[in-house]
C-alpha positions in Angstrom: 156.4 193.3 112.7 154.9 193.3 116.2 151.5 194.2 114.8 151.8 191.5 112.1 152.6 188.9 114.8 149.7 190.0 117.0 147.3 189.8 114.0 148.5 186.3 113.2 148.0 185.3 116.8 144.4 186.5 116.8 143.7 184.7 113.5 145.2 181.5 114.9 143.1 181.7 118.0 139.9 182.2 116.0 140.9 179.3 113.7 141.6 177.0 116.7 138.3 178.0 118.3 136.4 177.4 115.1 138.0 174.0 114.6 137.2 173.0 118.2 133.6 174.1 117.6 133.3 172.1 114.4 134.8 169.0 116.0 132.4 169.3 119.0 129.4 169.7 116.7 130.4 166.7 114.6 130.7 164.6 117.8 127.2 165.5 118.7 128.0 167.6 121.8 126.9 171.1 122.5 127.9 173.9 120.0 129.0 176.1 122.8 129.8 179.1 120.6 126.4 179.0 119.1 124.7 178.9 122.5 126.8 181.7 123.9 126.7 184.0 120.8 122.9 183.9 120.4 122.7 185.9 123.6 125.1 188.7 122.6 123.8 191.9 124.0 122.8 194.6 121.4 121.9 198.2 122.3 120.4 200.6 119.8 119.5 203.5 122.1 120.7 204.9 125.4 119.3 203.1 128.4 120.9 203.7 131.7 120.1 200.1 132.8 121.8 198.5 129.7 125.4 199.5 130.1 128.0 196.8 129.3 131.1 195.6 131.1 134.5 194.2 130.2 136.9 192.8 132.8 138.8 189.8 134.2 137.2 188.9 137.5 139.6 191.2 139.5 139.0 194.4 137.5 135.9 195.7 135.6 135.2 198.6 133.4 131.6 199.5 132.5 130.7 201.6 129.4 127.8 203.5 127.9 126.8 203.3 124.2 130.0 205.1 123.1 132.2 202.2 124.2 133.7 204.4 126.9 132.3 206.3 129.9 131.3 209.4 128.0 128.0 210.3 129.8 128.4 209.0 133.4 125.7 211.3 134.8 123.1 209.7 132.5 123.9 206.3 134.0 124.3 207.5 137.6 120.9 206.0 138.7 121.1 203.0 136.4 123.9 200.5 136.0 126.7 203.0 136.7 129.8 203.4 134.6 132.2 202.0 137.1 136.0 201.4 137.0 137.0 199.2 140.0 139.7 196.7 141.0 139.7 194.4 143.9 142.9 196.0 145.3 141.6 199.6 145.3 140.5 200.7 148.7 140.8 204.0 150.6 140.2 205.3 154.1 139.7 208.8 155.4 142.0 210.1 158.1 140.9 209.0 161.6 141.1 212.6 162.9 139.2 211.9 166.1 141.3 208.8 166.9 138.3 206.4 167.0 139.1 203.0 168.4 137.2 199.9 167.2 136.6 199.1 170.8 134.2 202.0 170.9 131.8 200.1 168.6 131.6 197.1 170.9 128.7 196.4 173.2 128.4 193.6 175.7 125.5 191.1 175.6 124.5 188.1 177.7 121.5 186.7 175.7 121.1 183.4 177.6 121.9 184.5 181.2 125.1 182.6 181.3 127.2 185.3 182.9 128.8 185.9 179.5 130.4 189.2 178.5 130.1 188.8 174.7 131.2 191.9 172.8 129.6 192.6 169.5 130.4 195.5 167.1 127.1 197.3 166.6 125.6 200.6 165.4 125.4 202.9 168.4 122.8 205.7 168.4 124.1 207.3 171.5 126.3 208.5 173.1 127.6 210.7 170.2 131.2 209.5 170.5 130.2 205.9 170.0 127.8 206.7 167.2 130.6 208.6 165.3 133.0 205.7 165.9 130.4 203.4 164.4 129.9 205.6 161.4 133.7 205.9 160.8 134.4 202.2 160.9 131.4 201.5 158.6 132.6 204.0 156.0 136.3 203.0 156.2 137.8 201.4 154.4 135.7 202.0 151.2 136.2 200.6 147.8 137.4 203.2 145.2 136.1 204.2 141.8 139.4 204.5 140.0 138.5 206.9 137.3 136.2 207.9 134.5 137.4 207.5 130.8 135.2 208.9 128.1 135.1 210.8 124.8 135.1 214.5 124.2 133.0 214.7 121.0 132.6 218.1 119.3 130.1 219.3 116.7 131.1 221.4 113.7 130.3 224.6 115.6 132.7 223.7 118.3 130.1 222.9 120.9 130.5 219.7 123.0 128.2 217.0 121.6 125.7 215.7 124.1 124.0 212.3 124.3 121.0 213.6 122.3 123.4 214.4 119.4 124.3 210.7 118.9 122.4 209.0 116.1 122.4 205.6 114.4 123.5 203.9 117.7 124.4 200.2 117.6 126.5 198.4 120.2 127.1 194.7 120.6 128.8 192.8 123.3 130.5 189.7 121.9 130.3 187.3 124.8 132.6 184.8 123.2 135.6 187.2 123.0 134.8 189.8 125.6 134.8 192.6 123.0 132.3 195.5 122.7 131.8 197.0 119.3 130.0 200.4 119.4 129.0 202.6 116.5 127.2 205.9 116.3 127.2 209.1 114.4 127.7 212.8 115.3 126.2 215.1 112.8 126.3 212.3 110.2 130.0 211.5 110.9 130.6 207.9 111.9 132.4 206.8 115.0 133.3 203.1 115.5 134.8 202.0 118.8 136.1 198.6 119.9 136.6 198.0 123.6 138.1 195.1 125.5 139.9 194.3 128.7 143.2 192.6 129.4 142.9 189.3 131.3 146.2 189.4 133.2 146.2 193.0 134.3 143.8 195.8 135.2 143.7 197.4 131.8 141.3 198.3 129.0 142.1 199.2 125.4 140.0 200.8 122.7 140.4 201.1 118.9 138.6 204.1 117.4 137.9 204.7 113.8 136.3 208.1 112.7 137.0 211.1 110.5 136.4 213.2 113.6 140.0 212.2 114.7 141.6 214.0 111.7 139.2 216.9 112.2 140.3 217.4 115.9 136.7 216.7 117.1 137.4 213.6 119.1 139.5 213.4 122.3 139.6 211.1 125.2 139.3 212.4 128.8 140.3 210.9 132.1 138.6 212.3 135.2 139.1 211.3 138.8 136.2 211.3 141.3 136.5 211.7 145.0 135.1 208.8 147.1 131.7 209.4 148.6 132.2 207.1 151.6 128.5 206.5 151.5 126.4 203.4 151.0 126.6 203.9 147.2 129.4 205.3 145.1 128.7 205.5 141.4 132.0 207.3 140.6 130.5 210.7 139.8 131.4 212.7 142.9 133.3 215.7 141.6 133.1 217.7 144.9 136.0 218.5 147.2 138.8 218.8 144.6 141.2 220.1 147.2 141.0 216.9 149.2 143.0 214.8 146.6 145.8 215.4 144.1 146.4 214.3 140.6 149.5 214.8 138.6 151.0 213.9 135.2 154.2 211.9 136.2 155.4 211.0 132.7 154.3 212.3 129.3 155.5 211.6 125.8 154.1 211.0 122.3 153.1 207.4 123.0 153.0 206.9 126.8 151.8 208.9 129.8 151.1 208.3 133.5 149.0 210.0 136.0 149.2 209.7 139.8 146.2 210.0 142.1 146.9 210.7 145.7 144.1 210.3 148.3 144.2 210.4 152.0 144.5 206.7 152.4 146.1 205.4 149.1 147.9 206.3 145.9 147.7 204.7 142.6 148.7 205.2 139.0 147.0 205.3 135.6 149.4 204.4 132.8 148.3 205.3 129.3 149.6 203.9 126.1 148.4 205.1 122.7 149.1 205.7 119.1 150.6 209.1 118.5 149.1 212.0 120.5 149.4 214.2 123.5 148.0 214.2 127.1 147.2 217.6 128.6 145.8 218.8 131.9 142.2 220.0 131.5 140.7 223.2 132.8 138.9 221.4 135.6 140.6 219.8 138.5 141.5 216.2 138.2 140.6 216.2 134.5 143.0 215.3 131.7 142.5 215.2 127.9 144.3 213.0 125.4 144.4 214.5 121.9 145.2 212.0 119.2 147.4 213.1 116.3 145.5 214.3 113.3 147.4 212.2 110.8 144.9 209.3 110.7 141.3 208.4 111.1 142.2 205.6 113.5 143.7 205.6 117.0 144.3 203.1 119.8 144.3 204.0 123.5 145.0 201.8 126.6 144.6 202.6 130.3 146.1 200.4 133.0 145.4 201.0 136.7 147.9 199.8 139.4 149.2 200.7 142.8 152.6 201.5 141.1 153.4 203.2 137.8 153.9 200.8 134.9 157.0 201.0 132.8 156.7 202.3 129.2 156.2 199.4 126.9 154.4 197.3 129.5 150.9 198.5 128.7 149.7 196.8 125.5 147.6 198.5 122.8 144.4 197.2 121.4 145.4 194.1 119.3 147.5 192.5 122.1 144.7 193.2 124.6 142.1 191.7 122.3 144.3 188.6 121.9 144.4 188.3 125.7 140.7 188.6 125.9 139.9 186.3 123.0 142.1 183.5 124.3 140.9 183.7 127.9 137.2 183.8 127.0 137.5 181.0 124.5 139.2 178.9 127.3 136.5 179.9 129.8 133.5 179.0 127.5 135.1 175.8 126.3 135.8 174.3 129.7 133.5 173.2 132.5 129.8 172.7 132.0 127.4 173.9 129.3 123.7 173.7 128.8 121.6 174.1 125.6 117.8 174.6 125.7 117.3 174.7 121.9 114.2 172.9 120.8 112.2 173.3 124.0 108.5 173.9 123.7 108.2 175.8 127.0 108.3 179.5 126.0 110.4 180.3 129.0 113.4 178.2 127.9 115.1 180.8 125.8 114.9 183.3 128.6 116.4 180.9 131.1 119.2 180.2 128.7 119.8 183.9 128.3 120.0 184.4 132.0 122.4 181.5 132.3 124.7 182.7 129.6 124.8 186.3 130.7 125.1 185.3 134.4 128.2 183.2 133.5 129.7 186.3 131.7 128.9 188.7 134.6 130.1 186.5 137.4 133.3 185.7 135.5 133.9 189.4 135.0 132.8 190.7 138.4 133.1 187.8 141.0 136.2 185.7 140.1 138.8 187.4 142.2 140.8 186.7 145.3 138.2 187.9 147.7 134.4 187.5 148.3 132.9 190.1 146.0 130.6 192.8 147.0 126.9 192.3 146.0 127.3 194.9 143.2 130.5 193.4 142.0 133.1 195.8 140.5 130.5 198.2 139.1 129.5 200.5 141.9 129.6 200.5 145.7 126.9 199.2 147.9 127.4 198.9 151.6 130.6 201.1 151.1 132.0 198.5 148.7 132.3 195.8 151.3 131.6 192.2 150.7 129.1 190.2 152.8 130.4 186.7 153.5 126.9 185.3 153.9 126.5 186.1 150.2 129.8 184.3 149.4 127.8 181.0 148.9 125.7 182.7 146.2 128.7 184.2 144.5 131.0 181.2 144.5 129.1 177.8 144.7 128.2 177.9 141.0 131.8 178.0 139.8 132.4 174.5 141.4 129.1 173.0 140.1 129.9 174.3 136.6 133.3 172.5 136.7 135.4 175.7 137.3 136.4 175.0 140.9 139.6 177.0 140.5 137.6 180.2 140.1 135.8 179.4 143.4 139.1 178.5 145.2 140.7 181.9 144.4 138.4 183.6 146.9 139.0 181.0 149.6 142.4 182.6 150.3 140.5 185.4 152.0 139.7 183.0 154.9 143.3 182.0 155.4 144.4 185.6 155.3 141.8 186.8 157.8 141.6 183.8 160.2 143.3 185.5 163.1 140.8 188.4 163.0 138.0 185.8 162.9 139.6 184.0 165.8 139.6 187.3 167.7 135.9 187.8 167.2 135.2 184.4 168.7 137.5 184.9 171.6 136.0 188.3 172.6 132.6 186.6 172.7 133.8 183.7 174.7 133.7 181.0 172.0 136.2 178.5 170.5 137.6 178.5 167.0 136.8 181.3 164.5 133.7 183.3 163.9 133.8 184.5 160.3 133.3 188.2 159.7 130.0 189.1 158.0 130.9 192.5 156.5 134.5 193.4 156.1 137.2 194.8 153.8 139.9 192.8 152.1 141.9 192.6 155.3 139.0 191.1 157.3 138.4 194.2 159.4 134.9 193.8 160.8 132.3 196.6 160.1 129.9 197.6 162.9 126.3 196.5 162.2 123.4 195.8 164.5 122.3 193.1 162.0 125.6 191.6 160.7 127.0 191.2 164.2 124.3 188.6 165.1 124.1 186.7 161.8 125.5 183.1 161.8 124.5 181.6 158.5 127.8 182.7 157.0 129.6 180.4 159.4 129.1 177.1 157.7 129.8 178.5 154.2 133.5 177.8 154.5 132.9 174.1 155.2 130.5 173.9 152.3 133.0 175.6 149.9 135.9 173.5 151.1 133.8 170.4 150.6 133.0 171.4 147.0 136.8 171.8 146.4 137.4 168.3 147.8 134.6 166.7 145.9 135.9 168.0 142.6 138.7 165.4 142.4 138.7 164.0 145.9 142.3 165.0 146.2 143.9 164.5 149.6 145.9 167.7 149.1 142.7 169.6 149.4 142.1 168.1 152.9 145.6 169.2 153.9 145.1 172.7 152.4 141.8 173.5 154.2 141.5 171.2 157.1 142.7 173.6 159.8 140.2 176.2 158.7 137.4 173.6 158.5 138.2 172.5 162.0 138.4 176.0 163.4 135.1 176.8 161.8 133.5 173.7 163.4 135.0 174.5 166.8 133.1 177.7 166.9 129.9 176.0 165.7 130.2 173.4 168.5 130.8 176.1 171.2 128.2 178.6 170.0 124.9 176.6 170.8 123.5 177.0 174.3 122.9 173.9 176.4 119.3 173.6 177.6 119.5 171.4 180.6 115.7 171.0 181.1 115.3 169.6 177.5 118.8 168.1 177.3 119.5 169.8 174.0 121.5 172.5 172.4 119.8 175.6 171.1 121.0 178.0 168.4 120.3 181.2 170.2 119.1 183.4 171.7 121.4 186.0 170.3 120.8 185.1 166.6 119.4 187.1 163.7 118.6 184.5 161.1 119.0 184.8 157.3 115.4 186.1 157.4 116.5 189.3 159.1 113.2 190.5 160.5 113.7 188.8 163.8 115.4 190.4 166.9 118.5 188.8 168.2 117.5 189.0 171.9 114.3 187.0 171.2 115.3 184.5 168.5 116.4 180.8 168.8 116.4 177.8 166.6 115.7 179.2 163.2 115.0 176.2 160.9 117.5 177.0 158.1 120.4 177.7 160.5 119.7 174.5 162.6 119.7 172.4 159.4 122.8 174.0 158.1 124.6 173.7 161.4 123.8 170.0 161.6 125.0 169.3 158.0 128.2 171.3 158.3 129.3 169.7 161.6 128.7 166.3 160.2 130.8 167.2 157.1 133.6 168.5 159.4 133.6 165.1 161.2 134.1 163.5 157.8 137.1 165.8 157.2 138.6 164.5 160.4 138.2 161.0 159.2 139.7 161.8 155.8 142.6 163.4 157.6 143.2 160.2 159.6 141.8 161.6 162.9 139.2 160.5 165.4 135.8 162.2 165.5 135.7 165.3 167.8 133.7 164.3 170.9 132.3 167.8 171.5 131.1 168.1 167.9 129.4 164.7 168.2 127.6 165.8 171.3 126.3 168.9 169.6 125.3 166.9 166.5 123.4 164.4 168.6 121.7 166.9 170.9 121.1 169.9 168.5 117.5 171.1 168.7 115.0 169.6 166.2 113.7 171.6 163.3 110.8 173.5 164.8 107.4 172.3 163.6 103.9 173.5 164.2 100.7 172.5 162.5 102.6 170.3 160.0 104.9 173.0 158.7 108.3 174.2 159.7 108.4 177.5 161.5 110.8 180.2 160.5 112.2 180.0 164.0 111.1 178.1 167.1 110.6 181.5 168.8 108.1 182.6 166.2 105.1 180.3 166.7 103.1 182.7 164.6 105.4 182.4 161.6 102.6 182.3 159.0 99.8 184.2 160.7 101.7 187.3 161.6 102.4 189.5 158.5 105.6 190.9 159.9 107.2 187.4 159.7 106.1 186.7 156.1 108.6 189.1 154.5 112.2 189.2 153.6 114.0 186.0 152.7 111.8 182.8 153.0 114.9 181.2 154.5 113.0 178.3 156.0 113.0 176.8 152.4 116.8 176.9 152.5 116.8 174.0 155.0 116.2 171.7 152.0 117.7 173.2 148.9 120.8 175.1 149.7 121.3 172.6 152.5 121.2 168.9 151.6 118.6 166.6 153.1 119.5 165.8 156.7 118.3 163.2 159.2 116.5 166.0 161.0 114.2 166.8 158.1 110.9 165.3 157.0 110.2 165.9 153.3 106.4 165.7 153.7 106.5 168.5 156.3 108.8 170.5 154.0 106.3 170.0 151.1 103.6 171.5 153.3 106.0 174.3 154.2 106.7 175.1 150.6 103.0 175.2 149.9 102.4 177.5 152.8 105.2 179.9 152.0 104.2 180.0 148.3 100.6 181.0 149.2 101.2 183.4 152.1 104.6 185.1 151.5 104.9 188.8 150.6 107.0 188.0 147.5 107.3 191.7 146.6 109.5 192.1 149.7 112.0 189.4 148.8 115.5 189.5 147.2 116.9 188.1 143.9 118.4 184.9 145.4 115.1 184.0 147.1 113.7 182.7 143.8 116.6 180.3 143.0 116.5 179.2 146.7 112.8 178.4 146.3 113.5 176.5 143.1 116.2 174.4 144.8 113.7 173.5 147.5 111.0 172.5 144.9 113.5 170.5 142.9 114.7 168.4 145.9 111.0 167.8 146.7 110.5 166.3 143.2 108.5 169.3 141.9 110.3 170.4 138.8 107.4 172.4 137.4 107.2 174.4 140.6 111.0 174.9 140.5 110.6 176.6 137.1 107.6 178.6 138.3 109.8 179.9 141.2 112.5 180.9 138.7 110.0 182.9 136.7 107.9 184.6 139.4 106.7 188.0 138.1 108.3 190.0 140.9 110.5 193.1 140.5 113.4 191.6 142.4 113.4 188.7 139.9 114.0 191.0 137.0 116.9 190.3 134.7 117.9 193.3 132.5 119.0 193.3 128.9 122.7 193.1 130.1 121.8 190.2 132.3 122.0 192.0 135.7 119.5 191.1 138.4 117.6 194.4 139.1 116.3 194.9 142.7 115.2 198.5 143.1 116.2 202.1 142.6 119.0 201.6 145.1 120.4 198.2 144.0 120.1 198.3 140.2 122.3 195.2 140.0 122.5 192.3 142.4 125.0 189.5 141.6 123.8 187.0 144.2 120.8 186.6 142.0 123.0 185.7 139.0 124.9 183.3 141.1 121.7 181.8 142.3 120.4 181.2 138.8 123.7 179.4 137.8 123.6 177.3 141.0 120.0 176.1 140.7 120.3 175.4 136.9 123.5 173.3 137.7 121.5 171.5 140.3 118.4 170.9 138.1 120.6 169.7 135.3 123.4 167.8 137.1 121.5 166.6 140.1 122.4 166.3 143.8 123.4 163.6 146.1 120.6 161.1 146.1 118.8 162.4 143.0 117.8 159.9 140.4 118.1 159.9 136.7 119.2 162.6 134.3 118.0 166.2 134.5 116.2 165.6 137.8 115.1 169.2 138.1 113.4 169.5 134.7 109.9 168.3 133.7 109.7 165.0 131.8 106.7 165.8 129.7 108.7 166.8 126.6 108.3 170.5 127.1 112.0 171.0 127.9 114.7 169.8 125.5 118.0 170.0 127.5 121.5 169.1 126.5 124.2 169.2 129.1 127.9 168.7 129.6 130.2 168.7 132.6 128.0 169.5 135.6 129.1 168.4 139.0 126.6 167.0 141.5 125.5 169.3 144.3 125.8 167.9 147.8 
């Protein structure tokens, strides 16, 4: 009866979706399902960079061509087969009793008599270096477990990847379902994989004669955290340092506990009839399905506590959850359709847009700023970088899905006291937002991150997007104290230059273009422009809240240093007068362009000078040494300057870090095989080019008007 009900529910959802699609098409609007579905990902051979992911924004599960994680070592240096949740962190024991204070070092960059303490990476003495390393490595995000098939050949030998033939795998973007099919010695195997949208759980349905023959099992294997920069979930060393145990086991439900030094969690398994056994290797378990059918279902849920039997749904119910949630996602908010365009790049841009929406919904729509590799594999120990939060989150608001952006704003409210502590120990007012931290806001030592400031205005920008969505006064009440505390730091941080009667940003700053030294750098163009804009917006928030302008903020706004200019172009920083003649400054992020693009036009900026700056950067930059979000940033700059053709050229620069793989991921290099800020950047700039920005004129202001681009849009919000 339950199965019948679930099947009726799925059919109803499909019928409703189809009806909605017909109605939209009849009304002349975008056929959203057609746009999305024409970019379904299809794999027909094993490619370590083409793995596919299901998930819900807080949990993600990445699979190989079998629909599970059968061959993790083959994908170890590709898009790894990760299983991660936003709650799952671990820390090694602090056996040497390191104190965070041992990572702090005092600086007085501007000879003010300041004893400002920054958490940096010590090289010596040894004790401080070890403390630095420990706090960088801990806490680290966990790989929860590896779930794959045991496939056997007729001779009893374990089938390897080379034994798979007739491979075909398709990700249905509209439903969040992966259908995988292949053969082992001519015997077919069909696998359907999906993820629940309200809990950290996957489910598969498997159809194959190998089940009855006892030649298909499912294994669960638990890795040990590497606590290194990368963790791809394939570290099988040190089995004695963690414990796994079957806690409950019957014919349709089992649970396994995994105890590490810093955390414990449970894997709860529901299945059609079968048996879970401990494998011969440590931390390895095998589910053997009953041999009474050629079909089986298997679900695995991960949680800090054991689930109750009956609470882990099987495949049909999980698919219903996925189908409903994905239909709702695609049918709300903005949409864009490039069909009919003559420019041969249009289909590729549409592909990047569709797949980036899928990937950011799966990997970046949780309650915390995501790490740059999402919920696939660890980079920087699994820790998020708040300067990247803009790139991960802004697009949600511009695409009319502001709720997905606001989920992660809770992080700031939860960690505000730790941010206040950073500002206080450096002698400033308000809160200085952590650059690299865990979910709890614990700062990680870094000789770069400690001196970055461009993450600071992000909260004001994100809160402003939340307000602009509906101009609801409740949003002002919700975020105003955090906005004001953010601005308090921004007003107290600049150094007053009495001789020039101005406020300087720095010294003591590493800009977004991280090639400059903190002790030498002041007034980077991008940061000065962003500082000016954010403080002005904070003053608007005071007015909206019925308050008078803050006098200190006004003083800084009025006397903040001008954007540094030399030879008719904006310098990277005022301290680098050789910004475009010295090769060492023409690398990394061309952040100077962010002063108009990411940042709206300000009274400080001259657009003719910025046009010359874009031209100079375009011709002189070492583009091979850039990052994925640099291309959308450049495109934003060009679009605001009225150069739509150049914006598109920026989006399609033939540079490795601007590569978008078959699965939609932005490839950087052998270390960062995926890079979600690039995906977020694509979505942000396309929203801007299609929906416009404050002061833009006409429809589709970022696209050429020569007829080469046919663009239909719905639902975009204007960018500030």
